[in-house]
C-alpha positions in Angstrom: 56.6 105.3 64.0 53.5 103.8 63.2 52.1 100.1 63.0 51.3 98.7 59.8 48.6 96.0 59.8 46.4 94.1 57.4 43.8 91.4 57.9 45.1 89.7 54.7 48.0 88.5 56.6 48.6 86.2 59.8 47.3 88.0 63.0 50.4 88.6 65.0 48.3 88.6 68.6 49.7 90.9 71.3 53.3 90.3 71.2 54.3 92.0 68.2 53.1 94.3 65.3 53.0 92.8 61.6 55.6 95.9 60.6 56.7 99.1 61.9 56.8 102.2 59.4 59.8 104.1 60.9 60.8 107.7 59.5 64.2 107.9 58.5 66.3 108.8 61.4 69.3 107.7 63.6 69.4 104.0 63.6 71.1 101.7 65.9 71.6 97.9 65.4 72.1 96.3 68.7 74.1 93.0 68.9 72.4 90.1 70.6 72.4 90.5 74.3 72.4 87.6 76.7 71.3 87.5 80.4 74.8 88.4 81.6 75.0 90.5 84.8 77.5 93.3 83.9 78.8 93.3 87.6 79.8 89.8 87.6 80.3 89.0 83.9 78.1 86.0 84.3 74.7 84.8 83.2 72.2 85.1 85.9 70.9 82.0 87.5 67.6 80.8 87.6 65.0 80.4 84.9 65.0 81.5 81.2 62.6 84.2 82.2 65.0 85.4 85.0 67.8 85.7 82.2 65.3 87.2 79.8 64.8 90.3 82.5 68.5 90.7 82.6 68.5 90.7 78.7 66.2 93.5 78.4 67.9 95.4 81.2 71.1 95.0 79.3 69.3 96.1 76.0 67.9 99.0 77.9 71.3 100.1 79.0 72.7 100.0 75.4 69.8 102.0 74.2 70.5 104.6 76.5 74.2 105.0 75.7 72.6 106.0 72.3 70.0 108.2 73.8 67.4 105.8 73.2 64.8 103.8 75.0 62.7 100.5 74.4 60.0 102.3 72.8 62.6 103.2 69.9 63.0 99.6 69.0 61.4 98.6 65.6 62.5 95.0 65.3 63.4 92.4 67.7 65.0 89.0 67.3 64.6 86.5 70.1 66.7 83.4 70.1 65.5 80.5 72.4 67.3 77.1 72.9 64.0 75.6 74.4 61.5 77.5 72.2 58.5 75.0 73.4 59.1 75.5 77.1 60.4 79.1 77.3 58.5 81.0 74.7 55.5 81.7 77.0 57.5 82.9 80.0 59.8 84.9 77.7 56.8 86.5 76.1 55.3 87.6 79.9 58.7 89.2 80.8 58.7 91.0 77.1 55.4 92.3 77.2 56.0 93.6 80.8 59.0 95.4 79.6 57.2 96.8 76.5 53.9 98.0 78.5 53.1 101.4 77.3 55.2 101.1 74.0 53.1 101.6 70.9 53.4 100.3 68.3 54.9 97.0 69.6 58.2 96.1 67.7 58.0 93.8 64.8 59.6 90.7 66.0 60.8 87.1 65.4 61.5 84.4 67.8 63.7 81.6 66.6 64.5 78.3 68.3 68.3 77.4 68.2 70.4 74.5 69.3 73.0 76.7 71.2 73.7 80.2 72.4 76.9 82.0 73.8 77.9 81.1 77.3 75.4 78.5 77.2 72.7 80.5 77.8 69.2 79.8 76.7 67.8 83.2 75.6 69.4 86.2 73.4 67.7 89.3 71.9 69.3 91.6 69.2 67.2 94.7 68.0 67.1 97.5 65.6 66.1 100.8 66.9 65.2 104.1 65.3 65.3 107.3 67.3 62.0 108.9 67.4 61.8 112.4 66.4 61.3 114.9 69.4 58.6 116.8 67.9 
């Protein structure tokens, strides 16, 4: 996979890549994950950032089941019910989870009115298995 960037479009900042060119290969479309602890079936308590940590753990487990990892994600969609307040702390959690991944996935972060189970963060993604060569 490789990053596609141009100075003729908006600078995406450190949280994402303008576009990701992924070779044809096994593609995984991961449904939105909420901050649900699989042991309890309930959203973790605490802050939106706490739930974002669990969301990313859940994503990692789904990817692992397909023999993939966070670095295989080419596109992430983040949904927040309080975009203005939670964007920064979620970005911090996101950047920590993707530390060492290059390129960063393309990404969109959208403010929404409500999410399942009354949660405040949900992430869906598309991943492409990197070639092992």
